[in-house]
Backbone as CSV, one residue per row, in Angstrom:
resi,resn,N_x,N_y,N_z,CA_x,CA_y,CA_z,C_x,C_y,C_z
1,MET,96.676,42.748,64.805,95.231,42.724,65.095,94.935,41.651,66.144
2,THR,94.152,42.012,67.134,93.786,41.049,68.175,92.731,40.084,67.649
3,PRO,92.622,38.887,68.262,91.557,37.961,67.849,90.169,38.591,67.941
4,ALA,89.941,39.382,68.993,88.627,40.012,69.156,88.338,40.979,68.013
5,ALA,89.346,41.741,67.617,89.163,42.694,66.519,88.946,41.965,65.200
6,PHE,89.668,40.854,65.017,89.498,40.063,63.798,88.073,39.521,63.699
7,ILE,87.584,38.947,64.806,86.227,38.390,64.823,85.193,39.492,64.616
8,ALA,85.417,40.646,65.253,84.470,41.757,65.118,84.334,42.194,63.666
9,GLY,85.398,42.069,62.899,85.360,42.520,61.514,84.822,41.507,60.525
10,LEU,84.600,40.279,60.964,84.117,39.244,60.051,82.641,39.438,59.721
11,PRO,82.232,39.200,58.471,80.792,39.188,58.154,80.145,37.969,58.788
12,LYS,78.901,38.125,59.264,78.262,37.068,60.041,76.803,36.884,59.644
13,ALA,76.264,35.735,60.034,74.827,35.471,59.943,74.340,35.090,61.327
14,GLU,73.213,35.636,61.740,72.579,35.300,63.024,71.422,34.360,62.725
15,LEU,71.483,33.148,63.265,70.511,32.126,62.896,69.606,31.708,64.044
16,HIS,69.707,32.370,65.177,68.880,31.973,66.321,68.695,33.187,67.229
17,MET,67.685,33.967,66.947,67.417,35.155,67.759,65.931,35.285,68.013
18,HIS,65.559,35.235,69.292,64.172,35.452,69.700,63.968,36.958,69.884
19,ILE,63.107,37.541,69.074,62.900,38.985,69.140,62.498,39.418,70.546
20,GLU,61.549,38.701,71.141,61.094,39.094,72.480,62.193,38.934,73.522
21,GLY,63.150,38.056,73.258,64.257,37.861,74.185,65.421,38.798,73.941
22,SER,65.294,39.683,72.963,66.396,40.585,72.608,66.258,41.962,73.246
23,ILE,65.186,42.194,74.006,64.911,43.541,74.530,65.968,43.939,75.555
24,GLU,66.678,44.997,75.294,67.661,45.520,76.239,66.944,46.179,77.416
25,PRO,67.570,46.185,78.614,66.904,46.719,79.807,66.356,48.135,79.643
26,GLY,67.119,49.016,79.003,66.642,50.387,78.852,65.367,50.469,78.039
27,LEU,65.300,49.735,76.940,64.095,49.732,76.110,62.953,49.027,76.823
28,PHE,63.261,47.988,77.576,62.251,47.281,78.375,61.535,48.274,79.293
29,LEU,62.315,49.073,80.031,61.729,50.052,80.952,60.964,51.136,80.196
30,GLU,61.503,51.572,79.063,60.826,52.594,78.262,59.464,52.103,77.783
31,LEU,59.398,50.865,77.309,58.135,50.306,76.830,57.147,50.124,77.973
32,ALA,57.640,49.720,79.135,56.759,49.566,80.294,56.134,50.903,80.670
33,ARG,56.931,51.966,80.653,56.401,53.301,80.965,55.446,53.766,79.872
34,ARG,55.823,53.566,78.634,55.011,53.998,77.496,53.618,53.378,77.538
35,ASN,53.557,52.109,77.910,52.290,51.380,77.877,51.659,51.198,79.252
36,ASP,52.251,51.860,80.264,51.713,51.807,81.627,51.572,50.361,82.110
37,VAL,52.641,49.591,81.898,52.679,48.197,82.351,53.569,48.123,83.584
38,ARG,53.036,47.590,84.661,53.804,47.474,85.899,54.715,46.251,85.823
39,ILE,56.003,46.454,86.060,56.970,45.356,86.070,57.680,45.330,87.418
40,GLY,58.458,44.292,87.651,59.062,44.098,88.967,60.384,44.795,89.186
41,TRP,60.783,45.674,88.276,62.063,46.362,88.398,61.854,47.856,88.179
42,SER,62.536,48.652,88.977,62.372,50.101,88.864,63.583,50.776,88.246
43,SER,64.681,50.040,88.111,65.891,50.636,87.556,66.495,49.720,86.505
44,GLU,67.254,50.319,85.623,67.909,49.538,84.579,68.923,48.571,85.181
45,ALA,69.608,49.002,86.238,70.609,48.135,86.874,69.966,46.885,87.464
46,ALA,68.829,47.062,88.135,68.143,45.910,88.730,67.638,44.959,87.656
47,LEU,67.115,45.521,86.585,66.621,44.685,85.497,67.769,43.959,84.805
48,ARG,68.884,44.643,84.632,70.030,44.005,83.981,70.524,42.819,84.799
49,GLU,70.461,42.919,86.112,70.868,41.806,86.971,69.983,40.588,86.739
50,ALA,68.697,40.828,86.485,67.768,39.719,86.233,68.094,38.994,84.935
51,TYR,68.844,39.646,84.054,69.199,39.028,82.775,70.228,37.906,82.938
52,HIS,70.792,37.760,84.127,71.756,36.679,84.371,70.997,35.423,84.785
53,PHE,70.220,34.884,83.857,69.391,33.718,84.163,70.256,32.454,84.196
54,GLN,69.753,31.435,84.925,70.531,30.229,85.181,70.090,29.017,84.373
55,ASP,68.865,29.024,83.873,68.359,27.859,83.158,67.276,28.313,82.184
56,LEU,66.724,27.351,81.444,65.723,27.687,80.434,64.505,28.347,81.054
57,GLN,64.028,27.819,82.190,62.809,28.364,82.773,62.996,29.797,83.250
58,SER,64.155,30.115,83.826,64.375,31.496,84.273,64.469,32.440,83.076
59,PHE,65.016,31.946,81.960,64.992,32.749,80.732,63.560,32.951,80.260
60,LEU,62.765,31.871,80.271,61.386,31.976,79.795,60.570,32.927,80.663
61,ASP,60.823,32.911,81.980,60.098,33.821,82.878,60.364,35.270,82.482
62,LEU,61.624,35.594,82.216,61.977,36.957,81.812,61.445,37.255,80.412
63,TYR,61.506,36.254,79.545,60.983,36.384,78.181,59.504,36.762,78.209
64,TYR,58.712,36.068,79.034,57.279,36.352,79.084,56.998,37.701,79.740
65,ASP,57.851,38.121,80.673,57.708,39.469,81.222,57.951,40.501,80.122
66,GLY,58.940,40.227,79.271,59.215,41.131,78.161,58.050,41.227,77.200
67,CYS,57.362,40.107,77.007,56.199,40.119,76.116,55.125,41.083,76.606
68,ARG,54.970,41.204,77.910,53.866,41.999,78.464,53.962,43.475,78.106
69,VAL,55.162,43.970,77.830,55.307,45.401,77.538,55.101,45.705,76.058
70,LEU,54.863,44.673,75.259,54.655,44.847,73.816,53.167,44.833,73.517
71,LEU,52.631,45.991,73.171,51.186,46.125,72.967,50.808,46.709,71.610
72,ARG,51.666,47.535,71.050,51.326,48.237,69.810,52.320,47.891,68.710
73,ALA,51.933,48.137,67.473,52.831,47.853,66.352,54.162,48.582,66.521
74,ALA,54.102,49.806,67.049,55.327,50.579,67.249,56.270,49.904,68.234
75,ASP,55.711,49.182,69.208,56.549,48.482,70.181,57.324,47.356,69.502
76,PHE,56.631,46.572,68.691,57.296,45.480,67.983,58.308,46.025,66.979
77,ARG,57.964,47.150,66.374,58.900,47.783,65.449,60.151,48.223,66.193
78,ASP,59.995,48.884,67.339,61.140,49.421,68.066,62.066,48.314,68.560
79,VAL,61.498,47.224,69.074,62.314,46.120,69.585,63.086,45.453,68.447
80,THR,62.401,45.190,67.346,63.048,44.524,66.213,64.112,45.418,65.591
81,ARG,63.799,46.692,65.456,64.762,47.625,64.847,65.991,47.780,65.736
82,ALA,65.787,47.823,67.053,66.924,47.951,67.968,67.845,46.742,67.852
83,TYR,67.255,45.556,67.783,68.096,44.362,67.637,68.866,44.400,66.319
84,LEU,68.176,44.693,65.218,68.834,44.671,63.914,69.922,45.742,63.810
85,ALA,69.752,46.860,64.509,70.803,47.880,64.536,72.041,47.353,65.256
86,ARG,71.836,46.648,66.372,72.969,46.053,67.085,73.639,44.980,66.224
87,ALA,72.822,44.185,65.549,73.373,43.140,64.691,74.213,43.749,63.567
88,HIS,73.705,44.816,62.974,74.447,45.496,61.906,75.791,45.999,62.427
89,ALA,75.796,46.541,63.633,77.043,47.032,64.226,78.041,45.899,64.452
90,ASP,77.543,44.679,64.622,78.398,43.497,64.798,78.757,42.831,63.470
91,ARG,78.436,43.483,62.367,78.697,42.991,61.014,77.876,41.757,60.669
92,VAL,76.678,41.663,61.232,75.734,40.631,60.813,75.105,41.089,59.503
93,LEU,75.175,40.240,58.485,74.621,40.579,57.177,73.230,39.998,56.968
94,HIS,72.934,38.904,57.681,71.628,38.246,57.553,71.233,37.688,58.904
95,ALA,69.965,37.867,59.275,69.464,37.368,60.558,68.154,36.627,60.353
96,GLU,68.025,35.489,61.010,66.778,34.735,60.999,66.172,34.856,62.394
97,LEU,64.992,35.453,62.467,64.390,35.882,63.721,63.240,34.976,64.115
98,PHE,63.198,34.630,65.402,62.068,33.895,65.955,61.087,34.876,66.588
99,LEU,59.803,34.598,66.421,58.751,35.392,67.052,57.642,34.445,67.478
100,GLY,57.163,34.598,68.718,56.110,33.734,69.241,54.790,34.478,69.367
101,PRO,53.996,34.557,68.304,52.772,35.371,68.324,51.753,34.955,69.373
102,GLN,51.709,33.668,69.739,50.676,33.213,70.673,50.776,33.901,72.029
103,GLY,51.994,34.233,72.442,52.157,34.928,73.710,51.590,36.333,73.687
104,HIS,51.369,36.863,72.499,50.806,38.205,72.352,49.308,38.153,72.061
105,THR,48.913,37.291,71.148,47.483,37.205,70.825,46.683,36.726,72.026
106,ALA,47.290,35.916,72.893,46.598,35.463,74.104,46.327,36.619,75.061
107,ARG,47.083,37.727,74.905,46.878,38.915,75.741,45.954,39.921,75.070
108,GLY,45.440,39.562,73.899,44.529,40.463,73.208,45.178,41.346,72.169
109,VAL,46.467,41.125,71.897,47.156,41.888,70.858,46.894,41.204,69.519
110,ALA,46.434,41.942,68.541,46.099,41.362,67.239,47.349,40.865,66.526
111,LEU,47.208,39.756,65.809,48.340,39.222,65.052,48.857,40.249,64.052
112,ALA,47.967,41.011,63.444,48.392,42.046,62.498,49.285,43.078,63.176
113,THR,48.978,43.425,64.409,49.800,44.370,65.165,51.207,43.818,65.353
114,VAL,51.282,42.552,65.735,52.571,41.893,65.972,53.402,41.858,64.693
115,LEU,52.802,41.383,63.615,53.560,41.143,62.390,53.875,42.419,61.626
116,GLU,52.931,43.335,61.543,53.193,44.543,60.764,54.280,45.390,61.409
117,GLY,54.291,45.466,62.734,55.359,46.201,63.403,56.714,45.559,63.179
118,THR,56.750,44.230,63.248,58.004,43.501,63.050,58.498,43.630,61.620
119,PHE,57.607,43.421,60.662,58.007,43.521,59.253,58.468,44.936,58.897
120,ALA,57.853,45.949,59.504,58.263,47.331,59.229,59.723,47.547,59.618
121,ALA,60.102,47.024,60.779,61.488,47.173,61.231,62.451,46.409,60.338
122,MET,62.051,45.220,59.909,62.908,44.422,59.030,63.159,45.136,57.712
123,GLU,62.128,45.771,57.178,62.281,46.498,55.918,63.131,47.752,56.110
124,GLU,62.944,48.455,57.226,63.772,49.629,57.510,65.241,49.236,57.586
125,ALA,65.524,48.139,58.282,66.910,47.699,58.438,67.521,47.318,57.091
126,ARG,66.722,46.701,56.239,67.218,46.335,54.905,67.560,47.583,54.093
127,CYS,66.672,48.558,54.126,66.869,49.773,53.330,67.972,50.664,53.894
128,GLU,68.039,50.783,55.213,68.963,51.727,55.835,70.342,51.132,56.098
129,ASP,70.396,49.850,56.462,71.665,49.235,56.854,72.115,48.112,55.928
130,GLY,71.232,47.661,55.046,71.601,46.584,54.143,71.583,45.204,54.757
131,ILE,71.020,45.064,55.963,70.943,43.767,56.617,69.638,43.082,56.223
132,THR,69.720,41.862,55.722,68.521,41.111,55.365,68.089,40.256,56.549
133,SER,66.812,39.922,56.583,66.306,39.118,57.696,65.082,38.335,57.256
134,GLY,64.817,37.259,57.953,63.638,36.441,57.721,62.961,36.149,59.044
135,LEU,61.656,35.908,59.009,60.886,35.715,60.231,60.341,34.294,60.303
136,ILE,60.593,33.634,61.431,60.094,32.291,61.710,59.118,32.391,62.875
137,LEU,57.878,31.981,62.659,56.877,32.020,63.725,56.938,30.732,64.529
138,LEU,57.023,30.874,65.848,57.114,29.725,66.736,55.765,29.403,67.359
139,ALA,55.391,28.133,67.322,54.279,27.647,68.134,54.837,27.333,69.518
140,GLN,54.106,27.712,70.552,54.557,27.462,71.920,54.136,26.059,72.337
141,ARG,55.108,25.262,72.747,54.847,23.840,72.941,54.031,23.528,74.191
142,HIS,53.885,24.488,75.112,53.019,24.225,76.266,51.544,24.411,75.906
143,ARG,51.282,24.940,74.709,49.907,25.084,74.240,49.523,23.861,73.405
144,SER,48.263,23.792,73.010,47.767,22.623,72.274,48.143,22.688,70.795
145,GLU,48.089,21.536,70.146,48.329,21.510,68.707,47.229,22.256,67.967
146,GLU,46.013,22.220,68.489,44.912,22.961,67.860,45.230,24.452,67.813
147,GLU,45.851,24.976,68.875,46.228,26.386,68.887,47.334,26.671,67.869
148,ALA,48.240,25.725,67.708,49.295,25.888,66.703,48.706,25.916,65.299
149,LEU,47.750,25.041,65.048,47.091,25.018,63.738,46.326,26.315,63.488
150,ALA,45.728,26.869,64.540,45.028,28.149,64.406,46.008,29.266,64.060
151,LEU,47.214,29.214,64.643,48.242,30.202,64.307,48.618,30.106,62.835
152,LEU,48.797,28.894,62.353,49.139,28.698,60.942,48.088,29.330,60.037
153,GLU,46.831,29.079,60.319,45.761,29.629,59.484,45.719,31.148,59.577
154,ALA,45.864,31.670,60.787,45.786,33.121,60.976,46.920,33.852,60.270
155,ALA,48.061,33.176,60.111,49.235,33.821,59.515,49.234,33.797,57.994
156,MET,48.266,33.140,57.386,48.275,32.982,55.932,48.279,34.298,55.148
157,PRO,47.646,35.377,55.628,47.735,36.634,54.866,49.169,37.150,54.701
158,TRP,50.086,36.681,55.537,51.491,37.107,55.466,52.389,35.980,54.964
159,ALA,51.810,34.952,54.360,52.561,33.749,53.992,53.790,34.054,53.142
160,ASP,53.663,34.978,52.201,54.777,35.247,51.291,55.894,36.044,51.952
161,ARG,55.678,36.486,53.191,56.698,37.259,53.898,57.342,36.464,55.032
162,LEU,56.900,35.229,55.220,57.414,34.398,56.308,58.470,33.433,55.802
163,LEU,59.513,33.247,56.608,60.557,32.293,56.263,60.134,30.870,56.604
164,GLY,59.408,30.702,57.708,58.983,29.364,58.095,58.289,29.361,59.437
165,PHE,58.088,28.146,59.956,57.460,27.945,61.262,58.348,27.044,62.106
166,GLY,58.207,27.179,63.422,59.008,26.372,64.326,58.280,26.080,65.617
167,LEU,59.023,25.532,66.562,58.479,25.108,67.847,59.425,25.559,68.936
168,GLY,58.890,26.210,69.979,59.732,26.680,71.069,59.013,26.591,72.399
169,GLY,59.711,26.986,73.462,59.113,26.959,74.794,59.597,25.792,75.629
170,ALA,58.941,25.606,76.779,59.350,24.585,77.746,59.230,23.189,77.144
171,GLU,60.345,22.458,77.124,60.374,21.152,76.465,59.767,20.023,77.289
172,VAL,60.106,19.970,78.566,59.774,18.799,79.381,58.268,18.559,79.381
173,GLY,57.876,17.359,78.997,56.464,17.008,78.940,55.767,17.448,77.675
174,ASN,56.510,18.072,76.768,55.929,18.561,75.509,56.775,18.083,74.331
175,PRO,56.725,16.796,74.009,57.573,16.250,72.945,57.179,16.776,71.573
176,PRO,58.101,16.759,70.635,57.778,17.196,69.274,56.598,16.453,68.669
177,SER,56.436,15.182,69.013,55.348,14.379,68.438,53.976,14.963,68.722
178,LYS,53.875,15.791,69.740,52.614,16.464,70.073,52.151,17.360,68.926
179,PHE,53.078,17.762,68.058,52.770,18.726,66.997,52.971,18.139,65.602
180,ALA,52.829,16.835,65.474,53.088,16.178,64.186,52.172,16.697,63.080
181,THR,50.895,16.854,63.374,49.958,17.335,62.351,50.256,18.778,61.966
182,PHE,50.570,19.601,62.946,50.913,21.000,62.677,52.091,21.097,61.718
183,PHE,53.135,20.328,61.979,54.308,20.388,61.111,54.003,19.833,59.726
184,ARG,53.194,18.803,59.655,52.819,18.278,58.341,52.068,19.338,57.538
185,ARG,51.159,20.048,58.187,50.403,21.098,57.494,51.334,22.226,57.044
186,CYS,52.289,22.578,57.884,53.246,23.624,57.493,54.024,23.206,56.257
187,ARG,54.486,21.961,56.243,55.238,21.473,55.083,54.357,21.438,53.840
188,GLU,53.108,21.020,54.007,52.186,20.968,52.867,51.945,22.353,52.282
189,ARG,52.019,23.384,53.134,51.832,24.756,52.651,53.112,25.323,52.032
190,GLY,54.170,24.535,52.042,55.416,24.982,51.432,56.363,25.710,52.361
191,PHE,56.074,25.717,53.663,56.943,26.407,54.613,58.108,25.518,55.030
192,ARG,59.213,26.141,55.314,60.340,25.449,55.924,60.088,25.354,57.426
193,VAL,60.618,24.308,58.042,60.282,24.057,59.443,61.536,23.773,60.266
194,VAL,61.504,24.270,61.496,62.580,24.065,62.464,61.934,23.743,63.806
195,ALA,62.737,23.274,64.758,62.197,23.016,66.096,63.302,23.100,67.136
196,HIS,62.991,23.761,68.249,63.848,23.671,69.422,63.690,22.255,69.979
197,ALA,64.786,21.576,70.188,64.730,20.216,70.726,66.075,19.865,71.348
198,GLY,66.020,19.087,72.427,67.250,18.638,73.059,67.980,19.700,73.840
199,GLU,67.299,20.796,74.179,67.916,21.823,75.028,67.825,21.381,76.480
200,GLU,66.631,21.071,76.935,66.432,20.453,78.246,65.766,19.085,78.112
201,GLY,65.170,18.819,76.974,64.568,17.523,76.712,65.619,16.505,76.299
202,PRO,65.247,15.231,76.207,66.190,14.153,75.888,66.520,14.072,74.406
203,ALA,67.497,13.234,74.100,67.879,13.009,72.709,66.708,12.482,71.893
204,ALA,65.807,11.745,72.547,64.634,11.213,71.841,63.796,12.331,71.241
205,TYR,63.775,13.501,71.879,63.024,14.635,71.337,63.667,15.134,70.041
206,VAL,64.989,15.121,69.999,65.679,15.534,68.780,65.358,14.558,67.651
207,ARG,65.380,13.271,67.972,65.067,12.263,66.952,63.638,12.440,66.442
208,GLU,62.692,12.717,67.338,61.313,12.964,66.904,61.241,14.162,65.965
209,ALA,61.958,15.223,66.320,61.937,16.428,65.482,62.453,16.128,64.076
210,VAL,63.477,15.295,63.997,64.083,14.977,62.702,63.234,13.987,61.916
211,GLU,62.848,12.896,62.564,62.195,11.808,61.832,60.694,12.001,61.676
212,LEU,60.042,12.582,62.678,58.588,12.737,62.627,58.179,14.105,62.076
213,LEU,58.792,15.160,62.607,58.444,16.506,62.144,59.174,16.870,60.854
214,ARG,60.252,16.161,60.564,61.046,16.376,59.343,61.568,17.813,59.254
215,VAL,62.139,18.267,60.362,62.661,19.631,60.414,63.908,19.760,59.557
216,GLN,64.150,20.983,59.121,65.351,21.290,58.352,66.453,21.860,59.230
217,ARG,66.102,22.136,60.472,67.099,22.612,61.427,66.636,22.244,62.823
218,VAL,67.563,21.780,63.654,67.301,21.568,65.075,67.928,22.733,65.825
219,ASP,67.128,23.437,66.601,67.636,24.546,67.404,68.083,24.006,68.759
220,HIS,69.313,24.260,69.118,69.995,23.739,70.313,70.469,22.310,70.055
221,GLY,69.657,21.316,70.370,70.038,19.931,70.100,71.131,19.375,70.985
222,ASN,71.405,20.021,72.133,72.506,19.608,73.006,72.464,18.123,73.346
223,ALA,71.252,17.609,73.623,71.109,16.228,74.078,71.487,15.210,73.011
224,SER,71.647,15.646,71.781,72.047,14.733,70.709,73.372,14.047,71.026
225,LEU,74.208,14.710,71.813,75.508,14.147,72.175,75.369,12.855,72.964
226,ASP,74.196,12.624,73.555,73.972,11.406,74.336,73.671,10.195,73.462
227,ASP,73.504,10.395,72.174,73.092,9.315,71.274,73.973,9.335,70.022
228,PRO,75.035,8.529,69.992,75.938,8.528,68.837,75.233,8.240,67.513
229,ALA,74.238,7.352,67.532,73.516,7.045,66.292,72.746,8.263,65.802
230,LEU,72.201,9.031,66.742,71.496,10.261,66.372,72.468,11.275,65.785
231,MET,73.653,11.380,66.369,74.660,12.295,65.829,75.000,11.924,64.386
232,GLU,75.095,10.636,64.112,75.369,10.192,62.745,74.216,10.566,61.812
233,LEU,72.977,10.421,62.314,71.805,10.784,61.517,71.807,12.275,61.191
234,LEU,72.097,13.100,62.192,72.128,14.549,61.979,73.200,14.921,60.956
235,ALA,74.357,14.278,61.062,75.439,14.565,60.118,75.060,14.104,58.713
236,ARG,74.449,12.930,58.620,74.085,12.384,57.315,73.058,13.267,56.611
237,ARG,72.110,13.784,57.395,71.067,14.630,56.810,71.449,16.106,56.800
238,ARG,72.614,16.404,57.349,73.135,17.774,57.397,72.140,18.693,58.106
239,ILE,71.621,18.207,59.219,70.693,18.990,60.038,71.478,19.558,61.208
240,VAL,71.733,20.838,61.159,72.502,21.509,62.192,71.854,22.858,62.465
241,GLU,72.401,23.588,63.441,71.923,24.948,63.682,72.514,25.828,62.590
242,ALA,71.855,25.833,61.440,72.369,26.554,60.274,71.210,27.169,59.522
243,GLY,71.525,28.048,58.573,70.488,28.802,57.883,69.528,27.933,57.105
244,ILE,68.272,28.380,57.036,67.285,27.681,56.221,66.829,28.571,55.072
245,ALA,67.476,29.712,54.910,67.084,30.623,53.827,67.592,30.097,52.492
């Protein structure tokens, strides 16, 4: 057996997947046509080339373009179901999914549309393929803390179906401390919390996420390598890119 075949056969958990960032080029084009959304690519080949992004911002640019083609519950269902089908084929048994509702509600898409479509796909995948999944709602860090708090309140009707809340988006100039109250409120409501930190931001952002936001997982955390004391703290508290379920 080759190493690739051995790895392919192993049971796995996916702990960092942005639903909006999972859209394959073919489905991207299909959704754009379905919803009459004009995009900058006319062929699957051209769009696939754009997927070779070089940094966080180029990924985010494509990510936000992907958001624009999602308008109806069926769109969110189709994207989530397509990802979970691919994950199942890769022998993923459990997936923890990120979703950034603010990028959709800001375009006039109702939060209920976003969540009900996503939850429908998660339930279908559980029933049909046996893959379990949990949903983590991300506050976008380029927005205000007041907007993050509004997201928390708006999501309460689905509280028992959510795995937790997190923080994502462009790091530079948006430290975790900007969202200290939001994270405290999430913890008070009993939610588990995570944060993207140290991907392009400094090690100090990772420390803020751990000590101030009291996250249970740091997503990325690359910059932690620049601070040996921080690495010791992460190891001591067992805060890694690992499951929070």
